[in-house]
VEXDREN-2710 file (C-alpha; in Angstrom, 1 decimal):
% VEXDREN-2710
k/r/px/py/pz
1/MET/81.1/90.5/102.3
2/PRO/84.2/89.4/102.8
3/THR/84.4/85.4/102.4
4/PRO/85.8/83.2/105.0
5/HIS/89.7/83.4/104.1
6/THR/89.5/87.5/104.1
7/ARG/89.9/90.2/106.4
8/ALA/87.4/92.9/106.6
9/TYR/88.9/96.4/106.9
10/GLY/85.4/97.6/108.7
11/GLN/85.2/100.4/106.4
12/PHE/82.5/101.2/104.1
13/CYS/84.7/102.1/101.0
14/GLY/84.9/101.0/97.6
15/VAL/89.1/101.0/98.0
16/ALA/88.6/98.8/101.2
17/ARG/86.4/96.5/99.4
18/ALA/88.4/95.7/96.5
19/LEU/91.4/95.0/99.0
20/GLU/88.9/92.5/100.5
21/LEU/87.7/91.2/97.2
22/ILE/91.7/91.2/95.5
23/GLY/94.0/92.1/98.3
24/GLU/95.0/88.6/99.4
25/ARG/98.4/87.4/98.9
26/TRP/98.3/85.7/95.5
27/SER/95.1/86.8/94.4
28/LEU/96.3/90.0/91.8
29/LEU/98.8/87.4/90.3
30/ILE/96.2/84.8/89.7
31/ILE/94.6/87.3/88.3
32/ARG/97.2/88.7/86.2
33/ASP/97.3/85.4/84.7
34/LEU/94.2/85.2/83.7
35/VAL/94.3/88.5/81.8
36/LEU/95.9/86.7/79.4
37/GLY/93.0/84.0/78.8
38/ALA/91.6/80.8/80.5
39/LYS/94.0/78.3/82.4
40/ARG/93.4/75.3/83.8
41/TYR/94.6/74.2/87.6
42/ASP/97.8/72.9/86.6
43/GLU/99.0/76.1/84.3
44/LEU/98.3/78.4/87.3
45/GLN/100.3/76.3/89.4
46/ALA/103.1/76.3/86.8
47/GLY/102.8/80.2/85.9
48/LEU/102.6/80.2/90.3
49/PRO/105.3/77.9/90.9
50/LYS/105.8/79.1/94.8
51/ILE/102.3/79.2/95.4
52/PRO/101.2/76.2/97.9
53/PRO/98.6/73.8/96.1
54/SER/96.2/74.6/99.3
55/ILE/96.3/78.3/98.8
56/LEU/96.0/78.3/95.3
57/SER/92.7/76.5/95.6
58/ALA/91.6/78.6/98.7
59/ARG/92.4/81.8/96.5
60/LEU/90.7/80.7/93.3
61/ASN/87.6/79.5/95.8
62/ASP/87.2/83.1/97.3
63/LEU/87.7/84.8/93.8
64/GLU/84.6/82.6/92.4
65/ALA/82.7/83.1/95.8
66/THR/83.0/86.9/94.5
67/GLY/82.4/86.6/91.2
68/VAL/85.6/87.6/90.3
69/ILE/86.4/84.8/88.1
70/ARG/84.4/81.4/87.4
71/ARG/84.9/77.7/86.3
72/ARG/84.1/76.8/82.8
73/VAL/84.6/73.5/80.8
74/ARG/85.7/73.8/77.4
75/ALA/84.3/72.3/74.5
76/GLU/87.5/70.9/73.8
77/LEU/87.5/67.4/74.5
78/ASP/90.8/66.9/76.2
79/ALA/90.6/70.3/77.6
80/GLY/88.8/69.6/80.6
81/LEU/87.9/72.7/83.4
82/VAL/89.3/75.9/83.1
83/TYR/89.4/79.2/85.3
84/GLU/88.6/82.4/83.6
85/LEU/87.5/86.2/84.6
86/THR/84.0/86.9/84.3
87/GLN/83.1/90.6/82.9
88/TYR/83.5/92.1/86.3
89/GLY/86.8/90.5/86.9
90/SER/87.9/91.8/83.2
91/GLU/87.2/95.0/84.3
92/LEU/90.6/95.2/86.4
93/ASP/92.8/94.4/82.5
94/HIS/93.8/97.8/82.7
95/ILE/94.2/98.1/86.4
96/VAL/96.7/95.1/86.3
97/LEU/98.9/96.9/83.6
98/ASP/98.7/100.3/85.1
99/LEU/99.9/98.5/87.9
100/GLY/102.2/96.5/86.3
101/LEU/103.9/99.8/85.0
102/TRP/103.8/101.7/88.4
103/GLY/105.5/98.5/89.8
104/ALA/108.1/97.7/87.4
105/ARG/109.5/102.0/87.6
106/SER/110.9/100.1/91.5
107/LEU/112.0/96.9/90.0
108/ASN/115.6/96.6/91.4
109/LYS/118.1/93.7/90.5
110/PRO/116.2/90.1/90.5
111/ALA/117.1/88.1/93.2
112/ALA/118.9/84.9/92.9
113/ASP/115.7/83.3/93.4
114/ASP/113.2/85.3/91.5
115/VAL/111.5/83.7/88.6
116/VAL/110.1/85.4/85.4
117/THR/107.2/83.1/83.7
118/LEU/105.7/83.1/80.6
119/ASP/102.7/84.9/81.3
120/ALA/104.9/88.0/83.6
121/ALA/107.2/88.5/80.2
122/ILE/104.1/88.6/78.1
123/LEU/101.9/91.2/80.1
124/SER/105.3/93.2/80.9
125/LEU/105.4/94.2/76.8
126/TYR/101.8/95.1/77.2
127/THR/102.5/96.7/80.4
128/THR/105.2/99.0/78.7
129/PHE/103.7/99.4/75.5
130/ARG/103.5/103.0/73.9
131/PRO/100.7/103.0/71.5
132/GLU/101.7/106.7/71.0
133/SER/105.2/105.9/69.9
134/ALA/103.7/103.2/67.5
135/GLU/101.6/105.2/65.7
136/GLY/102.5/104.4/61.9
137/VAL/105.3/101.7/63.3
138/GLN/105.3/98.0/61.3
139/ILE/107.8/96.1/63.1
140/THR/108.4/92.5/64.8
141/PHE/110.3/91.5/67.8
142/GLU/111.4/88.0/69.2
143/ILE/112.7/88.0/72.6
144/ARG/114.4/84.7/73.7
145/TYR/115.0/84.1/77.6
146/ASP/118.3/81.7/76.9
147/ASP/116.4/78.4/76.6
148/ARG/113.7/78.9/79.6
149/MET/111.0/80.8/76.7
150/THR/110.4/83.0/73.7
151/VAL/107.9/86.0/73.3
152/HIS/107.4/87.8/70.1
153/ALA/105.9/91.2/69.8
154/LEU/103.3/92.5/66.7
155/VAL/103.5/95.9/66.3
156/GLU/101.4/97.3/64.1
157/ASP/100.5/101.3/63.8
158/GLY/100.0/102.1/67.4
159/ALA/98.7/98.8/68.4
160/VAL/100.8/95.8/69.6
161/LYS/100.1/92.1/70.0
162/VAL/102.0/90.1/72.3
163/GLY/102.4/85.6/71.9
164/GLU/104.4/82.8/73.1
165/GLY/107.0/81.3/70.9
166/ARG/109.2/82.6/67.9
167/PHE/108.2/84.6/65.3
168/PRO/110.0/83.7/62.2
169/GLY/111.3/86.3/59.7
170/ALA/111.0/88.7/62.8
171/ASP/112.6/92.2/62.4
172/LEU/114.7/91.9/65.4
173/VAL/115.9/88.9/67.4
174/VAL/117.0/89.8/71.4
175/ARG/118.7/87.5/73.1
176/THR/119.3/87.8/76.7
177/GLY/120.0/85.5/80.2
178/HIS/119.6/88.6/82.5
179/ASN/116.4/89.4/84.0
180/ALA/117.5/92.8/84.2
181/ALA/118.7/93.4/81.3
182/LEU/115.3/94.5/79.3
183/LEU/114.3/96.6/82.0
184/ASP/118.3/98.6/81.8
185/LEU/117.1/99.0/78.6
186/MET/113.7/100.3/78.7
187/SER/114.3/102.2/81.3
188/GLY/117.1/104.2/79.8
189/GLN/119.9/103.0/82.1
190/LEU/121.2/101.6/78.7
191/THR/121.9/102.3/75.6
192/ALA/121.1/99.9/72.6
193/ALA/124.6/100.1/72.0
194/ALA/125.7/99.7/75.8
195/ALA/123.6/96.8/76.3
196/ILE/124.9/94.8/73.6
197/ARG/128.3/95.8/74.9
198/SER/127.7/95.1/77.8
199/GLY/126.8/91.3/77.2
200/LYS/123.8/90.9/78.9
201/LEU/121.9/90.6/75.5
202/SER/122.6/90.1/71.7
203/ILE/120.6/90.6/68.7
204/GLU/120.0/89.3/65.2
205/GLY/119.4/92.3/63.6
206/GLU/120.1/96.4/63.7
207/VAL/121.0/98.1/66.6
208/ALA/118.4/101.4/65.1
209/ASP/115.4/98.7/65.7
210/LEU/116.9/97.9/68.8
211/GLU/116.3/101.3/70.0
212/LEU/113.0/101.4/68.5
213/PHE/112.2/98.7/71.3
214/ALA/112.9/100.7/73.8
215/GLN/111.1/103.7/72.5
216/LEU/107.9/101.6/72.1
217/PHE/108.5/99.4/75.5
218/HIS/109.2/102.1/77.9
219/VAL/109.2/101.7/82.1
220/PRO/109.8/105.7/83.2
221/ALA/112.4/106.5/85.2
222/ALA/112.2/105.5/89.3
223/PRO/110.9/107.6/91.8
224/GLU/112.9/109.8/93.7
225/PRO/113.2/108.6/97.2
226/ALA/111.8/111.1/99.5
227/SER/114.3/113.2/101.9
228/GLY/113.1/115.5/104.9
229/ILE/109.2/116.7/105.6
230/ALA/108.0/118.5/102.6
231/VAL/107.2/122.2/103.4
232/HIS/104.6/123.9/100.8
END
């Protein structure tokens, strides 16, 4: 049954039930951040800076009541209470990644007040990674978003590990202050050389490694807008 804060669709359907569980505003973004690991309430609040505290509390209560997340006390003395995905909730991992890639295809230029959070930046690399293009490849990337945050990605023979912070000795360091710069590169709208010439990003390393980055982390072309009525 839906929780008191969710809307029922009145349909005996798995898709409808899924929307009742995770379709409320902010719910899926909470799950997105928990895909990367357990978090305290204040860490979730920091990663979702525009969510009112009352709504965050309500969504956490709803997701816990439906078995998607749970609360746990960390063993560390100073860690306190954290929220994490249950086994049932963890089954959403690949769905969140697939949905992120699907949505990235329709991203346009960011609005002036749009934010890129650390978790979103990390997840975007997992979302866009193409393991088939990384077979036999071993390389490390470091991406610095001005002074806001830094993430790194370790690619090794078809697998990737993404984390927060710098990676000493990275093969390629990318600096950017433009949220759309990497998207333009990863979607093929800008070549590596053109991205550098535009001034939207700079690198420490070889242009060839930036080209490789765009091959390994790729956003498919945006869908063509429908025009008229299709006739078959």
